BALOBA-1460 file (C-alpha; in Angstrom, 3 decimals):
// residues 64
<rec num="1" residu="m" x="12.187" y="0.959" z="-0.228"/>
<rec num="2" residu="a" x="9.296" y="3.372" z="0.352"/>
<rec num="3" residu="l" x="8.926" y="6.393" z="-1.910"/>
<rec num="4" residu="c" x="7.191" y="9.463" z="-1.075"/>
<rec num="5" residu="l" x="3.559" y="9.284" z="-3.005"/>
<rec num="6" residu="e" x="3.960" y="13.257" z="-4.419"/>
<rec num="7" residu="c" x="8.014" y="13.202" z="-5.714"/>
<rec num="8" residu="d" x="8.949" y="9.963" z="-5.594"/>
<rec num="9" residu="a" x="11.561" y="10.191" z="-3.853"/>
<rec num="10" residu="p" x="12.900" y="7.484" z="-1.881"/>
<rec num="11" residu="l" x="11.740" y="7.667" z="2.042"/>
<rec num="12" residu="d" x="14.447" y="7.280" z="4.437"/>
<rec num="13" residu="i" x="12.869" y="4.739" z="6.806"/>
<rec num="14" residu="d" x="14.401" y="2.271" z="8.999"/>
<rec num="15" residu="i" x="11.376" y="-0.083" z="9.209"/>
<rec num="16" residu="d" x="13.005" y="-1.568" z="12.592"/>
<rec num="17" residu="e" x="12.385" y="1.524" z="14.031"/>
<rec num="18" residu="v" x="8.656" y="3.113" z="13.228"/>
<rec num="19" residu="d" x="5.873" y="2.738" z="14.804"/>
<rec num="20" residu="e" x="1.745" y="2.955" z="13.707"/>
<rec num="21" residu="g" x="1.087" y="6.821" z="14.302"/>
<rec num="22" residu="d" x="4.763" y="7.812" z="13.721"/>
<rec num="23" residu="v" x="5.435" y="10.588" z="11.262"/>
<rec num="24" residu="i" x="7.628" y="10.742" z="8.301"/>
<rec num="25" residu="l" x="8.983" y="13.308" z="6.503"/>
<rec num="26" residu="c" x="10.237" y="13.594" z="3.202"/>
<rec num="27" residu="d" x="13.786" y="14.854" z="2.366"/>
<rec num="28" residu="e" x="12.825" y="16.303" z="-1.251"/>
<rec num="29" residu="c" x="9.201" y="18.243" z="-1.237"/>
<rec num="30" residu="g" x="8.425" y="18.416" z="2.465"/>
<rec num="31" residu="t" x="5.207" y="16.307" z="2.347"/>
<rec num="32" residu="e" x="4.554" y="14.224" z="5.725"/>
<rec num="33" residu="f" x="3.329" y="11.017" z="5.973"/>
<rec num="34" residu="e" x="1.983" y="9.197" z="9.038"/>
<rec num="35" residu="v" x="3.077" y="5.179" z="9.436"/>
<rec num="36" residu="v" x="-0.987" y="3.936" z="9.320"/>
<rec num="37" residu="g" x="0.868" y="0.038" z="9.371"/>
<rec num="38" residu="t" x="4.022" y="-1.884" z="9.611"/>
<rec num="39" residu="e" x="4.017" y="-5.001" z="8.523"/>
<rec num="40" residu="p" x="3.644" y="-4.002" z="5.708"/>
<rec num="41" residu="l" x="4.521" y="-0.755" z="5.727"/>
<rec num="42" residu="e" x="2.283" y="1.084" z="5.024"/>
<rec num="43" residu="l" x="1.938" y="5.101" z="4.527"/>
<rec num="44" residu="a" x="-0.470" y="7.697" z="4.867"/>
<rec num="45" residu="r" x="-0.144" y="11.539" z="3.871"/>
<rec num="46" residu="v" x="-0.771" y="13.805" z="6.768"/>
<rec num="47" residu="e" x="-3.357" y="16.704" z="5.610"/>
<rec num="48" residu="e" x="-3.115" y="19.977" z="7.717"/>
<rec num="49" residu="e" x="-6.180" y="20.580" z="6.728"/>
<rec num="50" residu="g" x="-8.120" y="18.075" z="7.857"/>
<rec num="51" residu="y" x="-6.358" y="17.927" z="11.200"/>
<rec num="52" residu="e" x="-7.517" y="21.754" z="11.438"/>
<rec num="53" residu="d" x="-10.815" y="21.060" z="10.296"/>
<rec num="54" residu="e" x="-11.103" y="18.846" z="13.198"/>
<rec num="55" residu="d" x="-9.939" y="21.641" z="15.706"/>
<rec num="56" residu="k" x="-12.770" y="24.175" z="14.375"/>
<rec num="57" residu="i" x="-15.669" y="21.249" z="14.692"/>
<rec num="58" residu="g" x="-14.215" y="20.655" z="18.511"/>
<rec num="59" residu="e" x="-14.530" y="24.535" z="19.229"/>
<rec num="60" residu="e" x="-18.099" y="25.503" z="17.333"/>
<rec num="61" residu="e" x="-18.958" y="22.221" z="19.495"/>
<rec num="62" residu="e" x="-18.220" y="23.856" z="22.643"/>
<rec num="63" residu="e" x="-19.367" y="27.104" z="22.017"/>
<rec num="64" residu="e" x="-23.129" y="26.176" z="21.659"/>
């Protein structure tokens, strides 16, 4: 069973029903994890700031 990297709560994941790129939400603390591997199951914390920065970079390039 996978545990939340933030609060150590068990994550409710059906390994047979997840694919790479799926986002899993911790019911206890609300942290989002992206499935980056399925065999074995590998999760990475979704960093909202990183997505915002990427969007800003794209907008800045368009303005130039």
